[in-house]
C-alpha positions as CSV (number, residue, x, y, z in Angstrom):
1,M,-203.8,-41.7,158.8
2,S,-202.2,-38.5,159.9
3,A,-200.6,-38.1,163.3
4,P,-202.6,-36.5,166.2
5,P,-202.0,-32.4,166.5
6,R,-198.7,-31.8,168.7
7,M,-199.6,-30.8,172.0
8,A,-197.7,-27.8,173.7
9,E,-195.2,-28.9,176.1
10,P,-196.2,-27.5,179.2
11,S,-194.2,-24.5,181.1
12,F,-192.9,-25.1,184.8
13,P,-191.8,-22.7,187.1
14,A,-187.9,-23.1,187.4
15,D,-188.6,-22.9,191.3
16,P,-192.1,-24.6,191.6
17,H,-194.2,-23.0,194.8
18,P,-193.3,-25.5,197.6
19,D,-196.9,-26.4,197.9
20,L,-196.4,-28.3,194.6
21,Q,-193.6,-30.3,196.0
22,L,-195.7,-31.2,199.1
23,A,-198.5,-32.2,197.1
24,F,-196.5,-34.4,195.3
25,H,-194.7,-36.0,198.0
26,M,-197.7,-36.1,200.3
27,A,-200.5,-37.0,197.9
28,P,-202.8,-40.2,199.2
29,V,-201.8,-41.8,195.4
30,G,-198.9,-43.6,194.2
31,L,-197.3,-41.1,191.6
32,L,-194.6,-41.8,189.5
33,V,-192.9,-39.5,186.7
34,S,-191.2,-41.3,183.9
35,R,-189.1,-40.3,181.0
36,Q,-188.4,-43.0,178.1
37,R,-190.0,-45.5,180.6
38,V,-187.1,-44.8,183.3
39,V,-187.9,-43.7,186.7
40,H,-187.4,-39.6,186.9
41,A,-189.5,-39.5,190.8
42,Y,-192.0,-40.9,192.9
43,N,-193.8,-39.7,196.1
44,R,-194.3,-41.1,199.5
45,A,-197.2,-43.1,198.7
46,F,-195.8,-45.1,195.8
47,C,-192.5,-45.7,198.1
48,A,-194.9,-47.3,200.6
49,M,-197.0,-49.2,198.1
50,F,-193.8,-51.0,196.5
51,G,-191.5,-50.8,199.3
52,Y,-188.5,-48.9,198.3
53,S,-186.4,-46.1,199.7
54,A,-186.9,-42.4,198.6
55,D,-184.6,-42.5,195.7
56,A,-183.6,-46.6,194.9
57,L,-185.6,-46.4,191.7
58,A,-184.4,-42.9,190.3
59,G,-182.9,-43.9,187.2
60,Q,-184.4,-47.3,186.7
61,S,-186.0,-48.8,184.2
62,L,-190.1,-49.3,184.8
63,E,-189.4,-53.0,183.8
64,G,-188.4,-53.6,187.6
65,L,-192.4,-52.9,188.9
66,Y,-193.6,-55.7,186.2
67,P,-193.4,-59.3,187.0
68,S,-192.1,-60.4,183.8
69,S,-190.3,-58.4,180.8
70,D,-193.2,-59.8,178.5
71,E,-195.6,-58.0,180.7
72,Y,-193.7,-55.1,181.0
73,E,-193.2,-55.2,176.7
74,H,-196.7,-55.7,176.1
75,V,-198.4,-53.2,178.5
76,G,-196.2,-50.6,176.8
77,E,-197.1,-51.8,173.3
78,R,-200.6,-51.2,174.6
79,A,-200.0,-47.6,176.3
80,L,-198.1,-46.4,173.7
81,V,-201.0,-46.9,171.1
82,A,-203.2,-45.9,173.4
83,M,-201.1,-42.5,174.7
84,R,-200.7,-41.4,170.7
85,D,-204.3,-41.6,170.5
86,K,-205.8,-40.0,173.7
87,G,-202.8,-38.8,175.6
88,T,-203.9,-40.8,178.7
89,Y,-203.6,-45.1,179.5
90,A,-205.1,-46.7,182.2
91,D,-205.7,-50.6,183.3
92,E,-205.7,-52.9,186.1
93,R,-202.7,-55.2,186.4
94,V,-200.5,-57.5,188.9
95,M,-197.3,-55.4,189.8
96,R,-194.2,-56.7,191.7
97,K,-193.1,-55.0,194.8
98,C,-189.4,-54.8,196.3
99,D,-189.5,-57.7,197.8
100,G,-191.0,-59.7,194.7
101,S,-194.7,-60.1,196.0
102,L,-197.1,-59.5,193.4
103,F,-200.3,-57.4,193.9
104,W,-202.8,-56.2,191.5
105,C,-203.1,-52.2,190.9
106,H,-205.0,-49.7,189.1
107,V,-202.5,-48.0,186.8
108,S,-203.3,-44.6,184.6
109,G,-201.0,-42.1,182.9
110,Q,-200.6,-39.0,180.9
111,A,-198.4,-38.5,178.4
112,I,-196.7,-34.6,178.3
113,D,-196.5,-35.2,174.4
114,R,-198.7,-37.5,172.8
115,N,-196.6,-37.7,169.9
116,D,-193.8,-38.9,171.6
117,P,-195.8,-40.4,175.1
118,F,-192.7,-42.1,176.6
119,A,-190.5,-38.9,176.7
120,A,-192.1,-37.8,179.7
121,A,-195.4,-39.2,181.6
122,V,-197.0,-39.0,184.9
123,W,-198.4,-42.3,186.5
124,V,-201.0,-42.6,188.9
125,F,-200.8,-45.9,191.3
126,E,-203.3,-47.5,193.1
127,D,-203.3,-50.6,195.5
128,I,-206.2,-52.2,194.7
129,S,-205.2,-55.9,196.2
130,A,-207.7,-55.5,199.4
131,A,-210.4,-56.3,197.0
132,R,-208.2,-58.0,194.8
133,A,-205.5,-60.1,196.6
134,V,-203.3,-62.7,194.4
135,T,-204.0,-65.8,195.7
136,T,-202.8,-68.2,193.4
137,S,-199.5,-68.4,191.2
138,L,-200.1,-67.5,187.3
139,T,-197.8,-67.6,184.7
140,A,-197.4,-64.1,182.4
141,R,-199.7,-64.9,179.7
142,E,-202.4,-66.4,182.6
143,R,-202.2,-62.8,183.9
144,E,-202.4,-60.9,181.0
145,V,-205.4,-63.2,179.8
146,A,-207.1,-63.0,183.2
147,Q,-206.3,-59.1,183.2
148,F,-208.4,-58.6,179.6
149,L,-210.8,-60.8,180.9
150,M,-211.8,-58.9,183.7
151,T,-212.5,-56.0,181.0
152,G,-215.2,-58.3,179.5
153,K,-213.4,-59.0,176.2
154,T,-214.1,-62.2,174.3
155,S,-211.6,-64.9,173.2
156,K,-210.8,-62.9,169.8
157,Q,-210.7,-59.9,171.2
158,I,-208.2,-61.2,173.7
159,A,-206.4,-62.9,170.9
160,R,-206.1,-60.0,168.8
161,D,-204.6,-57.5,171.6
162,L,-201.8,-60.2,172.7
163,A,-200.9,-61.8,169.2
164,I,-201.9,-65.4,169.7
165,S,-204.8,-67.4,168.5
166,A,-208.3,-67.8,170.1
167,R,-207.6,-71.2,170.8
168,T,-204.8,-70.5,173.1
169,V,-206.9,-67.8,174.9
170,D,-209.5,-70.5,175.4
171,A,-206.7,-73.1,176.9
172,H,-205.4,-70.5,179.1
173,R,-209.1,-69.4,180.5
174,A,-209.2,-73.1,180.8
175,R,-206.0,-73.2,183.1
176,L,-207.3,-70.6,184.8
177,M,-210.4,-72.1,185.7
178,R,-208.8,-74.9,187.1
179,K,-206.4,-72.9,189.1
180,L,-209.0,-71.1,190.5
181,E,-211.3,-73.7,191.2
182,V,-214.3,-72.5,189.1
183,S,-216.3,-73.9,186.5
184,T,-217.7,-71.0,184.6
185,T,-216.3,-67.8,182.8
186,S,-218.2,-65.7,184.9
187,A,-217.2,-67.4,187.9
188,L,-213.8,-66.7,186.9
189,V,-214.5,-63.3,186.2
190,A,-215.9,-62.6,189.8
191,R,-212.7,-64.7,191.6
192,L,-210.5,-62.6,189.6
193,M,-212.2,-59.4,190.8
194,G,-212.6,-60.4,194.7
195,R,-216.1,-61.2,194.5
196,H,-216.0,-65.0,195.7
């Protein structure tokens, strides 16, 4: 299969108009610019959402924003494939704040160059914990299975995405149902989505 056509790197003015800087910093959603999955810049809404001060994360790996190293790696693998294919990636996942607390977040990203998606990317973070709170302690794998269940994927599809067996996915789903005190998959999904 041939590589996707190379997208020209956009040219930005050397000295951006002050309004562009203002728009970035004052946007009502969290914005982050990464290079090779390392934090390059982020705005005030991101600071408020994750609890970091203005420059505390600059130069740090994005891994610190994830509940576990496995989740960082697995999301990265999925994002890389999607961004090479379409230039964009989006999902809803559990993220970690500065104080260690976890919350559900909608994340979407745009690669500058589809052939090297992680060279530079712009990410948007929206806190969705008001509708979907983290109320139960879950393992990293349970969080990943929950993330896929909410997108409507079957055990076989989840197994393929996570490179595990469908029986293992079913075992994780059963544990999720016990922890969240529900008896059906539809009730589990509703609970995970914040619809009691």
